[in-house]
N, C-alpha and C positions, 0 to 999 in steps of 0.2 A: 877820178879814182882816188881812193883814200891813200894817205901817205904811209899807213900802217896796216898790217894784217889784223884788223880789229873786228872783222865779222866772223863769228864762229857758227859752224853748223854741226849739230850733234844728232846722231842716228843710233838708236838702240838696236843692237845686232839681232836679227831674226826674232823680233820682239815677242810675238805671241808664243812661238815655239820655245823660245828661251825661258819664258815664264813657266811653261809647262814642264820643261826639263828641270828647272829650279825646284818646282813643287812636287815633281814625280821622280825621285832618285833613280828608279829602274829605267828611265828613259834617257838618262844622261849619256852622251856619246853615241846615241842611236838616232836613226831617222825619225823625225816627228813632223807631221803635216797637220796644220790646223785649218779648218774650213768646213764647208758642207760635206757631209759624209755620204750623202745619197748620190744617185746616178746623175742628177742635174746639179750637183754641188760644184763649188769653185774653191780653189786653194786660196786662203787668205795670206798665209805665210808658211814657211817650212824651215826646218833647221838646216844648218850647213851640211850635216850628214846626209840629208835628203837631196840637197842641191847637187851633190856629187853624181847623183843618178839622173840629173836633168830636170828635176822638179822645180817649178818656179811659181811665184804668186800669180794669180789670175788664170792659172791653168785649170782645166776642168779636173774634177776629182777622178773621173774615169781614166783620163790620161795619166794622172799622177799614180793611180793604182797600177797601171800597166808598167810604168817606169820603175816604181819602187814598191812592189807588193808587200814587202816585209816591214814597211814603215808603220808607226802608230798613227792612225787617223783619228783626230779628236775634233769635237765640235767647237771647242773653245769656251773660255770662262771670262766674260767681259769684266766682271767685278774685279778679278785678280789683275787684269791688264790695266784697268782704270786706277787701281790702288798704286801700282808700280809707276804709272805715268805721273800721277799726282806728286809722288815723292821726288821724281826727277824735275818736274816743272817748278816745284817749290825750291829745290836746290838751285836751279838756274836763276830764278828770280831773286835769290839771295846774293847772286853774283852781280846781276845787272837788272835795272828796272825795265830795260827794253828786251823782252823775250817774245818772239813770234812763233807760237806753236803751229806746226804744219799738220800734225796728227798726234795721236797718243804717243808715238815713239820718235818724233822728229821735231826739231825746232832750230830757229836761228836766234843767236844772241849777239847784241851789239856791245862789244867790250869797250867801245869808246865812251859808253855811258857808265862803265864800271870803274871802280876805284883801284886801278892797277898801277903799280909804280913805274912800269916801263913796258914798251911794246916791241922790243927787239926780239929776234928769233929765240934767243936763249931764255929770256924771261917768259915768252909765250909758251915755249916747250915745257918749262917747269909748271906753268899754270895748267896746261893741257893734261899733263900726267896727273896732277893733283885732282883736277876735275873728274877725270875718268875713275880715279880711285874712290872719290866721294860718291859717284854714281853707283859703283859696285857696292859700296857700304850701305847706302840708303835703300837699295833695291834687293838686298840679300844675295848679291852675287851676279847680277846682270852686267854685261859688258856693253860699251858704247864705242862707236868710231867717231872721231872728232876731226874736223877740218877747219883751218883758219886761213882767211885770205882777205883781199882788199875789197871784195864784193860778195854778194850772196852766191852768184854763179860759181866763182872760184872756190868759195868755202864748201859749197855742195860737191863740186868735183873732187876737192881734196879729201873730203870725208869718205869718199868711195874708193880711194886709192889703196888703202891698207886695211881692208876688212878681213876678219872681225877684230875688234879691240885695238884699233890703230889710231895713230895721231900723225897728221900731215899738216905742215905749215908752208904756205906758198909765200915766199918773201916778195915784197913789192918790187915790181920791175921784171919779175921772172914769169909772169902769167902766160904770155904768148909762147915763150920757150917751152913751157909745160904743155900747153894745149896743142900746139902744131902737129905733133906726131899722133895725136889721139884720133880715134874714129869720130865722125860727126855725130854718132849716136850718143855721145856724152852730153850733148846739148839738149836741154829739156825740150820735149816736143818732137824730136827727131826719132820717130818710131819706124817700124818696118816700111810703111808706105813712103814716107818722106825720104828715108835712107835710100830706097830703091830709085826714087825719082832723081835724087842727087847722083847716085851711082851711074845712072844712064847718061848723066851730063858730065861724067868723068870726075866726080867729086866723092871721095871716100874719107879723106882726113880733113882735119880742121885747117891745115896748111893749104890744102887745095880749095877749101871753102873760102878762105881768106882772099884768094886770088880772084874770086868771082865778084863782079860788080854788084852793087845794091839793086840796080834796076833789073839785072838779069835774075837775081834771086827772087825778086818780087814776081817776075814773069813765070818763074819755075814753080813756086810754092804759094803764091798769093801775097797780098800786101802786108798784113800783120805779121805773118810768119816770116816772110822774106826780110823785112826790116829787123826783126828780132834776131834772125840768124846772122845777118851782116854785123850787127853790133856785138853779139856774143862771140863770134869768131875772132873778134879783136879784143876780147876780154873787157868790153865796155858794158858796164852794168851799174847804174846809179840808184837802183831801188833801195829804199831805206828799210831797216828793220822796224816793223810796226807792231806794237803790243796790242793784242786784240782785247776789246772791251768785253767784260764778262756779263752774261745775261742768264737768267735762270731757264734751263731747259734740260731735257734728257736727250742725249745725242750719241751717235756712234759714227766713227769715220775711219778710213784706212788709206794709207799711201802705198802705191804699188811700184815695184822696181822698174817695170817696163810700162811706158805710157799705154793706156787702154784705148783701143780704137774700135773694138767690136761692141756694138750696142747691146747685143744679147748678153754678153758677159757683164756689162755695166748694170743691166737690169737685174741680173741674177745676184750681183753683189749688193745692190740696193735692197733687194728682197730679203737677203740674209740680214743686213744691217737693221732693216725695219723689224725683223723678228727679235733681234737683241733689244732694240728700243722698247718694243711692246712688252717683252719679258720684264725689263727693269721697271716699267710703269706699273705693271701688275704687282710686282714684288713689293712696291711701296704704296700700293693702293691708290695710284694716281691714274689720270687720263689727261688727254690734251686735245685742244681744238685746232691748233695750227701745226701742220706738217710742213717741214722744210727740207730742202736738199742743199748740200754744199758741194760744188764742183771746182776743183783747181785744175786749170788747163796746163798744157805743156810749157807755157811761158810764165807760169806761176800766177797768171790772172785768176782771181777767185770769183766765181759766180754763185749766186744763191737765188732760189725761187721758193715760194711758199704758197700754201693754200689753207684757208680757214674753213672748218666745218661748222655747221649750225650748232652742233652739240659735241662734247668731248668723246674720244674713243681711246681704247687701249688694244684694239684689234690688230694683230700682225698683218693680216691680209689687207685691211683697209689702209693702214699706213704704207704698206708696200705698193698698193695700187696707186695711191696718190703720188708717191715718190717716183714711180715709173712714168706717170703722166707728166710730172714736172720736168723730168729729164728729157722728154720728147720735145720740149720747147727750146732746148739748148743746142747750139752748134758745137759738137764735140769732134769734128772731123780732124782737127789738128792733134788730138790725143789728150787723154785725161790722166793725171797722176794721183789725184785724190778724189774720193767720193765719200759723202757723209749724209746721214739721215738724222733729223732731229724733230722733236715734238715739244712745243711750248704752249702757253696758255693753259697751264696745268690746273687740274681740278681734282677733287677727291671723290668724283662720281663719274659714271659712264652710262650711256644709253645705247647699248649694243644693238638693239633690234633695228635701229634706223640705219646703221652703217656697217654692221657685221657682215662678213662674207660667209657663204656656205662652205662646207667642208671641201666640196669639189673645187672651189676657187682658190683654196689655200695651197701655195707652192710647197714643194717637198721639204725645203729647208726650214719651213715654219712649223713642221710637225712637232719637233721637240718642245717648242714654246706652247703649243696647244696642249700637249700631254702634260706639261708642267702645270698648266692652269686647270685642266679638267680631269686629270688622272695622274697616276704615279708613273710617269715615263722615265726611262733610263736611256742615256745616250753616252757614247764614248768620251771619256775625259771628265765627266760630271763628278763633282765633289759629293761624297756621301758619308754617312756615319752609321756605325752598327753598335747596338747596345752593348755588346761584349768586346768586339774587336776594335772599336774606336773609329777614327777617321780613315778614309781611303778614297779611291776613285774608280769609276766604272771602266772596267777593261773591255767588256762587251755584253750584249744582251740579245735575247731572242727566244721565242717559243716558251715564254713563261719563266725564263731563267735569267738572272743577272749575275755576272762575274765581276768581282771586285778585287783590286790589289790594295792592301792596307799599308799605306805609307804616307808620309808627309815630308816636307823639305827638311825637317829636323830629325826624322827617325832613320833615314836611310832606306834602301830597298826592303820591301816587306812581302809578306805571304799573299797568295791568291786564294780566294774562296768563292764558291758559287752558292747562290740562294734562290729560292722561289721569288719571282718578281713581286709578289704580294706579301713577302715576309714582314711581319710587323716590327721586327727588330732592326730593319734597314730603312733608313730615311735619307732625304736630301739634306745636304749641308751647305750653308753659305754664310760667309762672314758679312757683317753689316756694312754696306756701302751706300751712302746717301746718293740721291740723284745728282747728275752733273749740274754744275753751275757755269758751264762753258758753252 
């Protein structure tokens, strides 16, 4: 264990939804749900106002609509999320050379590699408050929850204790005192199935888990999971913060509050991510030959698989189909906390007829991407611009009509107007965001 609480975990609060509320003033303080808006869609994230009604990430959109029908359901704008993430990661790298991004909205930072004058609780508290203020400044108002501890596990637990916009520092030597009253579900990888298995064995808290022998845990939940649980129940975690090497690719990934165990949900999330990757490829006139997936398991083990096509593609359905096939080769029974899809081997041409899917093969959540490519599709949350009214976003569309609320982060709540879907004065709007180099 480290002698100081020098591992920092930062988590941007309700990231996608917060970016939407930042850029759409009329949604501030209201329930916002970002994800697939169709019947087979999945919630990527939701605002805290929506969570009050029981909405959670990885929940089906159908269930979310039943729980919170008055929420704003938006498809999401990856360019805006990427821009905010880049600002935060650049800030973190200015603090320490050892930054380990876990997703767009989450990272570990090794403060032992930073130039801090002291590591006592008072100094770290001052540093944490300053860092959160700087995050808010560089992102235009987004908040982050920060935890500091002697290990990755403790820092992650700490960042979850005072959400949103919180700061918790776990002083060295107090880790087990903090953990013992907590539910075993705070341990990465203890999802509903494992928690139920432990409950049947009379284990519901970390204190109760601590009393179980390592051999018994292995017999209960398997070798890898059992050893991991035994160590983490005692706050033993020696994993270093590892800065990831940058490589040129276009990728999308997401981290989920509850470990995913349902393969159909994982496949749906990969399908949606593949749609975002394909949209960004097409936006920049690119295609790629190598499709890869990134899977971070319950114990923070990161797995990746890839497949290379004979010729490059930018097809949503093709990328999604390969991603789902790659997932099928992985053992995810312990739970998954992060999923990502990427395309590399970039080129500025594509040979669609070899690898493109038919319209019938295209999942529902890819429809907006196909509309963006082959026609003027409109979907909730999309940025638009009108020749007279200026910038706004799509409130809703259907039956040849698109309804737009004209507002930006700078203007405050704006008026709502409806137009014919083919009105020449109305067009798509997007700020220039270059492809990922992560």
